[in-house]
N, C-alpha and C positions, 0 to 999 in steps of 0.2 A: 539569533538562532530561532527558527520557528519550531514549536513543540506541538506534535500531534499525538493523539491517543490512537492506539492500534489494538484491535481485539481479535480473538480467535473463536468465532461463534460456533464452529463445528465441535467445540469441546462441551457444548451444552448450554450456551448462554440463554437462548430463547429471545424472541423479539422484544418483549416488554422490558427485560433487564437491559438489553442494549439501548433501548430508547431512554430509559432512566439515566443510564450512564452518559449517553450522548448529550442530553439536555443539561446534565450536571457539568460536563466538560465545557459546553458552550457558555454556561453561566460564569465559569471561572476564567474565560478568556482564551482557551486553547485555540490554536489555529485550525486544527482539523480533527475529524473522527473517521477512522478507517477500519474496514473489516477484511478479513481473509476471505478466500473463495474456495471453500471445501465442503464436501457433503458427507464426510465420515469422521467420526471421533478418532483421535490419535491417542495412543497409550491406553491407560487403564481408567480413563475418566468415565463417569456415568453419562451415557448418551441420551437419557430420557427426555431432556428438554431441548435437544437439538438434533440435527443441525438446522440452520436457516439458509435460505438462498440469498447470496450476497446482494444481488441487484434488487430483489424484492424487498429486502431489509432496507436498502438505501432509499428506495421509493417511499417507504414509510417514514424514515428519518428525515427525508426532505420536507415532509409536511409537519413533522414534530419540532423541527428546529428552524432558526431564522438566519443565522449568520455563519456558523461554523462550516468549513469546507468538509465535503464528504467524499469517500472514495474506497477503492479496492486495492489490496496488496495480496495477490494480484489475481485477475480473472484468468482462469485456465482456458486455453484456446480449444480444448476438447469439449467444453461444456455447452457452448452455444455457437450455432452457425454464425459466421461473420456478419452476414446481413442482419440477422436478428439482434446481434449484440449492438450494432449501430443504431437500430430502431429503439431498443430498450434503453440504452444509455442516453440517447437524445431525450426520450420521455422523462427519465429521471432528472436530467439536467433542467428540463422545463419545470418540473415539479419543485425543484430546489431554487428556481430563479437564478441559475447559473453557478452552482456551487459544487458540481460533480468533477472529480478527477478519476481517471481510469488507468489502473495498473493492469498491464497485459503480460501474461506469461505463457509458457509452453505446456504447463501441467506436468506433474511428476508422481502423484500419489496413486499408484496402481490399484490399491485395495478399494478405494472409493469408486473407481470406475467399474471394477468387477462387481461390487455390491449392488450398483444401480443399473448395470447393463449398459454403461457408457463405453464406447470404443476407446481402447488405449493403444494407439499405434506406436511405432518405433519412435525413438527420440528425434531422428531426422524428420520424420513426417510431422511430429508435433511442432517442431520449429517451423516447418513449411506452413502449417496451418496458422501459426502465430504471425508469420510474415504476411500471409494472405489477409489475415484479419486487420493488421496494421495498414496495409494498402487500401483496404475497403473503407476503413474509418477515415482515411485521408480523402478518398474519393467522395464520401458523404460530405466532408468538410468543404472540399474545393469545387464541387460541381454546382453550377447555378441551379436554383430551385425550380426553374422552368425547363430544365434539361434532364436527360437521363444519361446513364453511362453503362458500358459493358466492361466486364472484367474477366480475364482468363488467367487464373493463378495456377499455382502448383497443385492445389487440392480442391479448388472450388471455382465455379464459373457463375457469373451474374449476367443476366441478359436484360437490357432495356430497363435498368433499375433507376427509379427516381430517388434522389438524395433526401428523402423525407422519412420521418420528421427531422427538422433541423434542430440542432442544439440551441439553447438559450445564449450560451457564451459565443462571442465572436473573437477570434476566428474559429473556435471549436473547443471541445473538451480537452483539457491538458492530458497528455499521455505519459505514463510512468513505465519505464522498463528497468528491470533490475536483474541482478545475478552476477555470478563470478565466472561465467564461461569465458574462455580465452579468445573466441573468434566471432561466433554469430551474435552473441549477446551485445558485445561492444558495437558491432556493425549495425545492428538493428537500433540500438540506442542512438547512434550517431545519425541515422537516417530518419527516425520517426519520433524520438522521445522529446518531451519538454523537460523531463526529469529523469536522472539516473539514480536508482536506489540500490544500496548494498546492505544486506541484512545479516546480523548475527555473526559478525567477524570483527577482527581487531582493527585499530586505526591503521596499522601497517598494511594489512591485507586490503583495506579500503583504498589506501594510497596506490597500491599496485593496480587495483581494478580501475581507478580513475585514470591512471596512466594509459591503460589499454583503450578506454573510451576516448580519451583526448587524442590519441594517435588515430583512432578510427574517424573522429571528426575532422582532423586535419587532412586525412587522406581523401575526403570528399569535398574539401573546401568549406567546411562548416566551422564557425568560430566556437571553440569549446566553452567559452564564457557564456554562450547562450543557454547552456544546459544547467539546470538546477541540480546540485549534488546533495544526496540525502542518505541517511543510514536508518536502520531499525535495530533496536535493542530491547530485550526483555527488561522490565523495570521492577525493582523491589526496594523501596526506600522507607526509612523510619527515622524517628527522632530519638530512638534508644536501641541498644542492642537487643534487649528483651523483645521489643515490638518487632524488630527486624526478623528475629528467629520465628516469631508467630506468623508473620506475613509469608515468609519463605515456606514454612510448613504447610500453610493453607494452599499453596500452589505446587506442593510436592517437590520443592527444590531446596538445595543446601545453600546457606548464606555464603560460605566460602566460595563455592562454585559460581554463584551469582556475581560475586564481586570480581571474579576472574573473567566472566564471559558476558556480563551485562552491565546495566546501570543500576548499581546496588550499593547499599550502605547508608551512611548518614547523608544528609543533604549536601554537605561540602564535598564528600567523596563523589557523589553522583554528578555534581556540577563539574568536577575535574574530569571525570570520565567522558562527559559530553563534550567538554571543551577540547579534549584530545582529538576528537573527530573534527571539530570546528577548525582546529589548526591545520588539518589536512584538506580543508576546502569544503567540508559539509556546511550547508546553511540551513538544514532542516533535519529533525530527528523524529522518528516514529517510536514512541515508547509503548512496548507491547504489555498490555495489562491482562493478566491471567486470572484475576479475581474480580469479576464484573460487579460484585455486590459491595466491594470495599470502596465506597465513595470517599471515605476519609483519606485513602491513599492518594486519590486524584487531587483532593484539596491540598494535601501536603506538597505534592509536586508543584502545584500552581503557586502556593504561598511561600515555599521555602527554596525550591530549586530555580524557578524562573527568575526571581530577583538576583540570585547569585550569578546566573548566566548574563543577565543584563549588566551587572556590575563588572564581571570579567571582561565583557566586550568593551566597556568604557575604559577599562584600565589597559587594554591591549594596545 
């Protein structure tokens, strides 16, 4: 099971805290470091240190780190024109020497759009924009560098567009699509994704979402086994109940609720919760860290939970 660290910078992390956390995670051997793509704080958190721009942040982290995979969960289709996203992501991939992965979503948080004057169209149009974005990213990947392409989509047109810059990775930047929608999300994942992600739900709900994506793959003749399956869960673990209560309090959550809805508790409990998703087909988990300053928390995950997962896989 790949373990990746996932952060929510819109809650006020600030770039330097994220960089410190990312380099710490890299030193501990984590597979990836991912950020959300939001421009407005959620809940009652203090917004003075944030938000950050996801792709600007990843450009900096690409130069701060050397090995760890970097990416977004997920870029909102409303924030950047599709052509600009293709250019920006290719540059970040070059900066990282081929370590970028790009989560793409339709966008949902209306308040951040209104706050910054970003258009927030209907759900259908947001999904149309997302589909256009995915089509254009593929055209950037598949068009020869000495050619240009035209594109007429549902929401945008491109005329005589060169597929430049090119990503460092060949054949291109891996695309992640996630969500629990019953129709368009599975279909888009089947057509465009390298990875399907399902966040903050139970293993049983994950199984049902995977069934929908599998059916969508089979309907277009794609082998479902080609798709990486992943989950995301908030994490709060400790080596004592007292420390668990303290960690939960610092992120404004209740330990009982976290045990029910996340990866939480003692290391053995957390490993069991993760393996429940593994048994349903997940090969990767994004652990959502809500206290970016708690480096000891990250160390505990690497030193106590990762070995338990490896042992569990060997015993399976």
